[in-house]
Structures are given as structure tokens and as C-alpha cells.
C-alpha positions as CSV (number, residue, x, y, z in Angstrom):
1,A,81.0,43.4,163.5
2,S,79.1,42.1,166.5
3,L,79.1,42.8,170.2
4,T,78.2,40.1,172.7
5,T,77.4,41.0,176.2
6,Y,78.1,39.0,179.4
7,V,76.5,40.9,182.3
8,H,75.4,40.0,185.7
9,Q,71.6,39.7,186.2
10,I,70.2,42.7,188.2
11,S,67.7,41.8,190.9
12,A,65.9,43.8,193.5
13,D,66.4,40.9,195.9
14,C,70.2,41.0,195.3
15,P,71.3,44.6,194.7
16,H,74.9,45.3,193.8
17,P,76.9,48.5,193.2
18,P,77.6,49.2,189.5
19,R,80.3,46.9,188.2
20,P,83.4,47.7,186.2
21,A,83.3,46.5,182.6
22,I,85.8,45.2,180.1
23,L,85.7,45.1,176.3
24,V,87.4,42.0,174.9
25,L,89.2,42.2,171.6
26,P,90.3,38.7,170.3
27,G,93.3,38.2,168.1
28,G,93.6,36.5,164.7
29,G,95.7,38.8,162.6
30,Y,92.7,40.7,161.3
31,D,92.0,37.5,159.4
32,F,89.4,36.2,162.0
33,C,88.5,36.6,165.6
34,Y,89.9,33.7,167.6
35,D,87.2,32.1,169.7
36,G,89.7,31.1,172.4
37,E,90.4,34.8,173.2
38,A,86.7,35.7,173.2
39,E,84.1,34.0,175.4
40,P,86.5,32.2,177.7
41,I,88.1,35.6,178.5
42,A,84.8,37.3,179.0
43,L,83.5,34.5,181.3
44,S,86.7,34.7,183.4
45,Y,86.1,38.4,184.0
46,V,82.4,37.8,184.7
47,Q,83.4,35.3,187.3
48,A,85.7,37.9,188.8
49,G,82.7,40.3,189.2
50,L,83.0,42.4,186.0
51,N,80.6,42.9,183.2
52,A,82.2,41.8,179.9
53,Y,81.6,42.6,176.2
54,V,83.2,40.7,173.3
55,L,83.7,42.7,170.0
56,R,84.1,40.6,166.9
57,Y,85.4,43.3,164.7
58,S,85.7,43.4,160.9
59,C,88.3,41.2,159.4
60,R,89.8,40.1,156.1
61,E,88.7,42.3,153.2
62,R,86.8,44.6,155.7
63,A,89.7,44.9,158.1
64,A,91.2,48.1,156.6
65,F,91.5,50.9,159.1
66,P,89.8,52.9,160.4
67,R,86.9,50.5,160.3
68,P,87.9,48.2,163.2
69,L,88.9,51.2,165.3
70,M,85.5,52.9,164.6
71,E,83.8,49.7,165.7
72,A,85.8,49.5,168.9
73,A,85.0,53.2,169.7
74,S,81.3,52.5,169.0
75,A,81.4,49.5,171.4
76,M,82.8,51.8,174.1
77,V,80.0,54.3,173.6
78,Y,77.5,51.4,173.7
79,I,78.8,50.1,177.0
80,R,78.7,53.5,178.6
81,R,75.3,54.5,177.3
82,H,73.8,51.1,178.5
83,A,75.6,51.4,181.8
84,A,72.4,51.9,183.8
85,A,70.6,49.0,182.2
86,D,73.6,46.7,182.6
87,N,74.6,47.9,186.1
88,T,78.0,49.1,184.8
89,D,80.1,51.8,186.2
90,P,80.7,54.1,183.2
91,S,83.8,55.5,184.9
92,R,85.5,52.0,184.9
93,V,85.3,50.6,181.4
94,F,88.5,48.8,180.5
95,V,89.8,47.1,177.3
96,I,91.8,43.9,176.8
97,G,93.2,42.9,173.4
98,F,95.2,39.9,172.3
99,S,97.8,39.9,169.4
100,A,96.0,41.7,166.6
101,G,93.2,42.5,169.1
102,G,96.1,44.0,171.1
103,H,96.9,46.2,168.2
104,L,93.3,47.3,168.0
105,A,93.2,48.0,171.8
106,G,96.4,50.0,171.5
107,A,94.9,51.9,168.5
108,L,91.9,52.8,170.6
109,A,94.1,53.8,173.5
110,T,96.1,56.2,171.3
111,A,93.5,57.4,168.9
112,W,90.2,57.5,170.9
113,H,90.2,61.3,170.6
114,R,90.7,61.6,166.8
115,P,87.8,63.7,165.3
116,E,86.9,61.1,162.7
117,I,86.7,58.4,165.3
118,L,84.5,60.5,167.6
119,R,82.2,61.4,164.7
120,A,81.9,57.7,163.6
121,A,81.0,56.7,167.1
122,D,78.6,59.7,167.6
123,A,80.6,60.2,170.8
124,T,80.7,63.2,173.2
125,G,83.4,64.0,175.8
126,E,85.5,60.9,176.6
127,E,83.0,58.2,175.9
128,T,85.4,56.4,173.6
129,K,88.4,56.6,176.1
130,P,89.3,53.3,177.9
131,T,89.8,53.7,181.7
132,G,92.8,51.4,181.3
133,V,94.1,48.9,178.7
134,I,95.6,45.4,178.9
135,L,97.7,44.5,175.9
136,S,98.4,40.8,175.6
137,Y,101.3,39.9,173.3
138,P,100.1,42.8,171.1
139,V,101.1,43.7,167.6
140,V,102.3,47.3,168.0
141,S,104.8,48.5,165.4
142,G,104.8,48.5,161.6
143,G,108.6,48.8,161.6
144,K,111.2,46.2,160.6
145,M,109.8,43.5,163.0
146,R,106.2,44.0,161.9
147,H,103.6,41.2,161.8
148,Q,103.3,41.3,158.0
149,G,99.8,39.8,157.6
150,T,98.3,41.9,160.3
151,F,99.5,45.1,158.7
152,V,98.6,44.1,155.2
153,R,95.0,43.5,156.2
154,A,94.9,46.6,158.5
155,C,96.2,48.8,155.7
156,G,94.0,47.1,153.0
157,K,97.0,47.0,150.7
158,A,99.4,44.3,149.7
159,Q,102.3,46.8,149.8
160,P,101.6,49.3,152.7
161,S,103.5,52.6,152.4
162,D,105.8,53.9,155.1
163,Q,103.1,56.5,155.9
164,D,100.5,53.7,156.3
165,L,102.7,51.8,158.6
166,R,103.6,54.8,160.7
167,L,99.9,55.7,161.1
168,L,99.2,52.2,162.4
169,S,102.2,51.9,164.7
170,N,100.7,52.5,168.1
171,D,104.0,53.3,169.8
172,L,104.4,56.4,167.7
173,H,101.1,57.9,168.9
174,V,101.4,57.6,172.7
175,D,100.8,61.0,174.4
176,D,99.4,62.4,177.6
177,R,95.9,61.4,176.5
178,T,96.8,57.7,176.4
179,P,95.2,55.8,179.3
180,P,97.3,53.6,181.7
181,M,98.3,50.2,180.2
182,F,99.4,46.8,181.4
183,L,101.4,44.9,178.9
184,W,102.4,41.2,179.0
185,H,104.2,39.0,176.5
186,T,106.6,36.0,176.4
187,A,110.2,36.2,175.2
188,E,109.7,32.9,173.4
189,D,106.7,34.2,171.3
190,N,107.4,33.2,167.6
191,G,104.3,34.8,166.3
192,V,104.6,38.4,167.6
193,P,108.1,39.3,168.8
194,V,108.3,40.5,172.4
195,R,110.0,43.6,170.9
196,H,106.5,44.9,170.2
197,S,105.6,45.1,173.8
198,L,109.0,46.6,174.8
199,M,108.6,49.3,172.2
200,M,105.1,50.2,173.5
201,A,106.3,50.1,177.1
202,N,109.2,52.4,176.2
203,A,106.8,54.8,174.5
């Protein structure tokens, strides 16, 4: 995994209040991290006045959970602990994920507080919790309409069990600790059915 930072230069001649930040999680079915959903997204947020961070999380044979989730949680801790150096507002750290990256963003939103995740990220308090989350045509559910390749790689098994699929179905883990979300999708999406976003919105 790697984390690339896109932060505004801090200058004594041009002071600026701490900026909100956003963690970008590209899609790619946990097979790869798609470049088109990485730097271009980060730069658009930088242009809008945010600091941005792109996480290229573990894929393929290293994609089995909870590894990518631990990496995302660790990225959140990094952003908050480097807030002063990057002129970031640690109370406004958001996450955006696309497709499989949307699945990872949804997993972070619903599992940021799990003890094993906090331990892996060496986190205290709510350092791993996103302030808010944007899910962009996300993979959500391991049910009948699941995105097969995504869940095979995320489970690390050619034949995931029902228990595996339930554990990785983000809509089943929404509770009062889940941060606010904005979801968007298109009804014509042939890769990830719009049903995924509707199930998450309903949850």
C-alpha cells in the first residue's frame, strides 16, 4: 500500500486556516487501483481548497480483508497526526471511494471502531472515524447481486462462505456510529448494479 499526499503549501506570507482533508480510495475490483479515480480526483479537491490523500491499498493476492481496511484506518490516523504539518483540520477528514474503493470506504465507515482495526492502526479515540463519506457507485452487498470478483478477492477465497459475505456486506453493519454518507450511482451501471447504493441508503 502507498499513501500520496496533495497538500497546499504553507507560507508565512500567505496564512490560511486549517483545511478540510479527503482520503481518496480508487476502484478496480480489489484487482488494481484505477489511476483515473486517484490523482485526478485528488487534484480536483485540492483545486477546491482541500488537502487530499490517495491510498493505493493492497490488491490481488493481498486484498483479503481486513488488510485493506487496516490500511485505510492507518491512513486516517496518518492524516490526523500530520494535521499540523499539513495545515489540515483534524475534525474534518472525509473519505471518498469509487466502486471497490467505495466498498472499502463503506467498510471504514461501518467498522472504524472494531478493536482489531484500532489496534492495527495504533489508534486512540476516533482517529479512524471519517467525518463524512462519499460512496461513488459503490460495491456494498455480498448478496445475490454481488460483484463476484470484488468479493472473491476481498475474502481471499474462490468460494466465499455466507458468513464471509455477510461480514463484508457494509449495509448489514450500519449503526449509530456510522458517519454521514452521500451516495451516488447511475441506473444504467452495468458493472455495479444501482441496487447496491439503494441498499446502503436504506440501511
